[in-house]
C-alpha positions in Angstrom: -48.7 -59.4 116.4 -46.7 -56.1 115.5 -50.2 -54.3 114.7 -51.5 -55.5 118.0 -48.4 -54.1 119.8 -48.7 -50.9 117.9 -52.4 -50.7 119.0 -51.7 -51.5 122.5 -48.7 -49.0 122.7 -51.1 -46.3 121.1 -53.6 -46.9 123.9 -51.0 -46.7 126.3 -49.7 -43.4 125.0 -53.3 -41.9 125.4 -53.5 -43.1 129.0 -50.0 -41.8 130.0 -51.1 -38.3 128.4 -54.2 -38.4 130.4 -51.9 -39.0 133.4 -49.6 -36.0 132.4 -53.0 -34.1 131.9 -53.8 -34.5 135.5 -50.7 -34.0 137.1 -50.3 -30.5 134.9 -53.9 -29.4 135.7 -55.5 -31.0 138.6 -52.7 -31.7 141.0 -50.8 -28.5 140.2 -53.7 -26.6 140.3 -54.5 -28.0 143.9 -50.9 -27.1 145.0 -51.5 -23.4 143.6 -54.8 -23.3 145.4 -53.2 -24.4 148.7 -50.3 -22.0 148.4 -52.4 -19.0 147.1 -54.7 -19.6 150.2 -51.8 -20.3 152.7 -53.5 -23.5 153.9 -51.7 -26.2 155.5 -53.0 -29.9 156.0 -52.9 -31.4 159.3 -50.1 -33.5 160.3 -52.0 -36.7 159.8 -53.4 -35.4 156.5 -50.1 -34.7 155.1 -48.5 -38.0 156.2 -51.4 -39.8 154.5 -51.0 -37.9 151.5 -47.6 -38.4 151.2 -47.7 -42.0 152.1 -50.5 -42.4 149.2 -48.2 -40.4 146.7 -45.4 -42.8 147.6 -47.9 -45.7 146.6 -49.1 -44.1 143.3 -45.2 -43.5 142.2 -44.3 -47.0 143.1 -47.4 -48.2 141.1 -46.3 -45.9 138.1 -42.8 -47.3 138.0 -44.6 -50.8 138.1 -46.8 -49.8 135.0 -43.5 -48.5 133.3 -42.1 -52.1 134.0 -45.0 -53.8 132.8 -44.8 -51.7 129.4 -41.3 -52.4 128.8 -41.2 -56.1 129.8 -44.6 -57.4 128.7 -44.4 -59.7 131.9 -47.7 -61.2 132.5 -47.0 -61.6 136.1 -46.1 -57.9 136.6 -49.2 -56.9 135.0 -51.5 -59.3 137.1 -49.5 -57.7 140.2 -50.4 -54.1 139.0 -53.9 -54.7 138.7 -53.9 -56.4 142.0 -52.3 -53.2 143.3 -54.8 -51.0 141.5 -57.5 -52.8 143.6 -55.6 -52.6 147.1 -55.1 -48.8 146.0 -58.8 -48.4 145.6 -59.4 -49.8 149.1 -56.7 -47.5 150.5 -58.6 -44.4 149.2 -61.8 -45.5 150.7 -60.0 -45.7 154.1 -58.0 -42.5 153.5 -61.3 -40.8 152.8 -62.9 -42.2 155.9 -60.2 -41.2 158.1 -60.2 -37.7 156.7 -63.9 -37.5 157.5 -63.2 -38.5 161.0 -60.7 -35.5 161.5 -63.6 -33.5 160.0 -65.9 -34.7 162.5 -63.4 -33.8 165.3 -63.4 -30.4 164.2 -59.7 -30.3 163.1 -59.3 -26.7 161.7 -56.5 -27.8 159.0 -58.6 -30.7 158.0 -61.9 -28.5 157.7 -59.9 -25.8 155.8 -58.2 -27.9 153.2 -60.9 -30.7 153.0 -61.7 -30.0 149.4 -58.1 -29.8 148.4 -57.3 -33.1 150.4 -60.3 -35.2 148.8 -59.6 -33.8 145.2 -55.9 -34.6 145.6 -56.7 -38.2 146.7 -59.2 -38.7 143.6 -56.6 -37.2 141.4 -53.8 -39.5 142.5 -56.2 -42.4 142.2 -57.0 -41.3 138.7 -53.1 -41.0 137.8 -52.5 -44.5 139.2 -55.2 -45.7 136.9 -53.7 -44.2 133.9 -50.6 -46.1 134.5 -52.2 -49.3 135.5 -53.8 -49.5 132.2 -50.6 -50.7 130.6 -51.2 -53.9 132.4 -54.8 -54.8 130.6 -53.4 -55.5 127.4 -50.9 -57.9 128.6 -53.6 -59.7 130.6 -55.9 -59.7 127.6 -53.5 -61.1 125.3 -52.6 -63.8 127.7 -56.2 -64.7 128.3 -56.2 -63.7 131.9 -58.7 -61.0 131.6 -62.5 -61.3 131.7 -64.4 -59.6 128.7 -66.9 -58.2 130.8 -67.9 -58.4 134.6 -71.4 -57.8 133.4 -71.4 -61.0 131.1 -70.3 -62.9 134.2 -72.8 -61.4 136.5 -75.6 -62.3 134.2 -74.7 -65.9 133.7 -74.7 -66.0 137.5 -78.1 -64.5 137.5 
């Protein structure tokens, strides 16, 4: 059991390191690019990004709680939130594309940064959400493979 916990913690450390790298390289790099080019997000785009950031931050805090508490219920909630966040990204990307089609200059100027930031935040969320998988696997609540389930249904 101790060896298994150590293995889980080392995997978590790798995921958290990946999350830190995302912040240090991609997210900070996007912020630098925006500042260097004197770009501004549209009001709606900025509001969406800050709301999405808040959502990711809550999930990061949730991931830390899962890591510390080893609570399977919290782990299940975190995985569910990961799916909710994935759908939110799709919706935000669609809304951004709508602003582009309306010819909103701030959206056009910041489009690459906006979309890259959404993807980076989604990846950051995934890095922290991975803390839930070892808990769910240990509790027998995680499928070994979706492919295996799909192939049996075929």
